Backbone as a ProteinNet text record, in pm:
[ID]
protein_1_A
[PRIMARY]
MAKRDEMLRVWTEHANIGYIPIFPKDFNFLKPKYVPERSEKEDGFDWFGVEWQYEPKSGAPMV
[TERTIARY]
-8902.1	-8787.5	-8768.4	-8646.4	-8615.2	-8637.8	-8664.3	-8687.2	-8566.4	-8447.5	-8326.9	-8322.7	-8357	-8358.3	-8464.5	-8581	-8685.3	-8639.4	-8570.1	-8521.1	-8415.9	-8332.5	-8235.2	-8305.4	-8414.9	-8491.9	-8551.6	-8603.3	-8658.3	-8547.8	-8432.7	-8322	-8261.1	-8242.6	-8172.4	-8265.2	-8384.6	-8474.2	-8598.7	-8615.6	-8737.4	-8860.3	-8848.5	-8955.3	-9065.1	-9186.8	-9300.2	-9309.9	-9282.8	-9283.1	-9411.5	-9506.4	-9636.7	-9654.7	-9552.7	-9567.7	-9462.7	-9481.9	-9385.7	-9280.6	-9156.1	-9050.8	-9017.5	-8980.5	-8937.7	-8787.3	-8713.9	-8568	-8502	-8518.8	-8444.7	-8496.3	-8619.8	-8676.3	-8646.9	-8657.3	-8649.4	-8508.6	-8416.5	-8280.3	-8181.1	-8056.5	-7948.9	-7822.1	-7794.1	-7678.1	-7549.5	-7561.3	-7446	-7375	-7430.9	-7374.1	-7333.8	-7207.5	-7164	-7160.3	-7164.7	-7163.3	-7029.3	-6920.8	-6787.3	-6696.9	-6623.6	-6528	-6388.9	-6306.5	-6171.2	-6084.3	-6087.7	-6020.9	-5871.2	-5802.6	-5660	-5619	-5513	-5468.2	-5398.7	-5412.4	-5349.9	-5215.7	-5114.7	-4980.5	-4917.8	-4952.2	-4888.4	-4906	-4820.9	-4830.5	-4945	-5000.9	-5106.4	-5184.2	-5288.6	-5373.2	-5506.3	-5563.9	-5695.1	-5804.3	-5927	-6043.9	-6040.6	-5972.2	-5967.1	-5842.4	-5757.5	-5639	-5515.3	-5521.4	-5406.6	-5316.1	-5186.7	-5091.3	-5052.4	-5056.8	-5019.1	-4900.6	-4811	-4696.3	-4699	-4682.3	-4686.4	-4559.4	-4575.8	-4465.5	-4460.2	-4362.3	-4356	-4335	-4267.7	-4240.4	-4371	-4463.3	-4590.1	-4697	-4675.5	-4772.9	-4897.6	-4885	-5000.2	-4956.1	-5047.1	-5014.8	-5007.4	-4914.7	-4896.6	-4896.8	-4938.3	-4938	-4796.9
-4016	-4006.4	-4141	-4184.8	-4312.7	-4303.5	-4418.7	-4420.4	-4368	-4398	-4350.1	-4197.6	-4136	-3990	-3930.2	-3996.4	-3949.5	-3958.1	-4066.7	-4081.9	-3975.8	-3941.7	-3835	-3701.8	-3675.5	-3553.1	-3552.3	-3668.4	-3677.8	-3654.6	-3715.7	-3709.8	-3569.6	-3503.7	-3375.2	-3254.1	-3263.4	-3148.4	-3162.8	-3279.3	-3310.5	-3294.6	-3337.9	-3324.6	-3427.8	-3392.7	-3483.9	-3553.6	-3683.8	-3757	-3835.9	-3826.7	-3887.9	-4025.1	-4081.8	-4209.9	-4220.3	-4315.9	-4336.3	-4434.4	-4391.7	-4480.6	-4592.4	-4705.7	-4820.2	-4832.7	-4822.1	-4813.6	-4925.5	-5054.9	-5157.5	-5180.4	-5141.2	-5165.4	-5052.2	-4929.5	-4814.8	-4766.2	-4787.3	-4742.2	-4816.1	-4815	-4876.1	-4796.4	-4699.2	-4613.1	-4677.7	-4783	-4837.5	-4950.3	-5000.5	-5118.1	-5088.3	-5056.2	-5036.5	-5170.3	-5165.5	-5288.5	-5360.5	-5284.4	-5344.9	-5261.2	-5325.6	-5257.1	-5312	-5235.8	-5282.8	-5270.6	-5373.6	-5365.6	-5340.1	-5422	-5399.1	-5485.4	-5444.9	-5518.9	-5648.3	-5748.8	-5879.2	-5888.1	-5931.3	-5956.6	-5836.1	-5715.9	-5594.6	-5481.9	-5382.1	-5266.2	-5177.4	-5101.1	-5008.4	-4958.2	-4883.3	-4824.9	-4898.6	-4907	-4968.8	-4863.1	-4902.3	-4817.2	-4696.9	-4711.5	-4606.2	-4519.3	-4545.2	-4464.7	-4512.2	-4630.1	-4685.7	-4755.8	-4727.2	-4788.7	-4927.6	-5024.3	-5162.6	-5199.9	-5280.8	-5331.6	-5483.7	-5545.3	-5691	-5749.5	-5845.5	-5918.1	-6058.2	-6088.7	-6222.4	-6332.9	-6299.1	-6396.8	-6448.8	-6357.9	-6398.3	-6430.7	-6384.8	-6410.8	-6324.4	-6209.5	-6122.8	-5977.1	-5883.5	-5742.4	-5705.2	-5618.7	-5572.7	-5420.1	-5363.3	-5216.9	-5171.3
1245.3	1332.9	1404.4	1414.6	1479.5	1630.6	1691.9	1836.6	1913.2	1862.4	1930.5	1930.5	1817.8	1809.1	1901	1906.3	1997.6	2142.4	2176.6	2313	2345.9	2249.6	2272.6	2298.8	2228.6	2252.4	2392.4	2436.7	2571.9	2674.1	2650.9	2745.7	2753.3	2639	2637.9	2644.2	2584	2575.9	2663.3	2725.7	2801.9	2712.7	2587.8	2489	2513.4	2476.8	2482.6	2346.8	2343.8	2216.6	2194.9	2287.8	2267.9	2328.8	2387.9	2456.5	2566.4	2655.4	2764	2715.3	2705.7	2655.9	2755.1	2699.9	2779.8	2762.2	2872.2	2865.5	2784.6	2817.7	2742.3	2600.1	2571.9	2439.9	2341.3	2386.3	2296.1	2267.6	2357.2	2331.1	2419.4	2375	2451.1	2423.1	2507.3	2489.5	2541.8	2620.4	2690.6	2617.5	2511.1	2445.9	2301.6	2278.2	2140.2	2065.9	1933.9	1854.6	1864.4	1877.2	1880.5	1970	2058.2	2143.9	2113	2039.4	2010.1	2135.3	2219.9	2349.6	2334.9	2259.6	2230.7	2112.6	2050	1932.5	1973.7	1892.8	1918.4	1847	1916.8	1862.1	1792.9	1839.4	1788.1	1888.9	1881.5	1968.1	1921	2013.2	1974.4	2094.4	2064.4	2167.7	2172.3	2292.9	2305.5	2293.3	2318.1	2302.7	2397.5	2511	2611.5	2598.9	2497.9	2475.1	2550.5	2610.6	2682.1	2582	2590.3	2497.4	2546.1	2453.9	2483	2396	2452.1	2375.5	2382.6	2267.4	2260.8	2322.9	2411.5	2475.7	2418.1	2331.7	2273.5	2378.2	2487.9	2593.4	2656.2	2681.4	2742.9	2638.5	2514.5	2409	2419.8	2488.9	2506.2	2513.7	2483.6	2499.5	2647.3	2681.7	2819.5	2822.3	2933.5	2949.6	2975.8
[MASK]
+++++++++++++++++++++++++++++++++++++++++++++++++++++++++++++++

């Protein structure tokens, strides 16, 4: 079983996995590999579901 899965068991089931987990070494739930913040030069939705519309005048997406 992967360390991440073991940490999920500790977190959700209070399971005894046989060692004391170290927070920054054993898992990182807060840092996704990629956050698509908003689309560049086109309309669309960001990662949080907010709709953005591209403004050619400013050269950037605006809410």
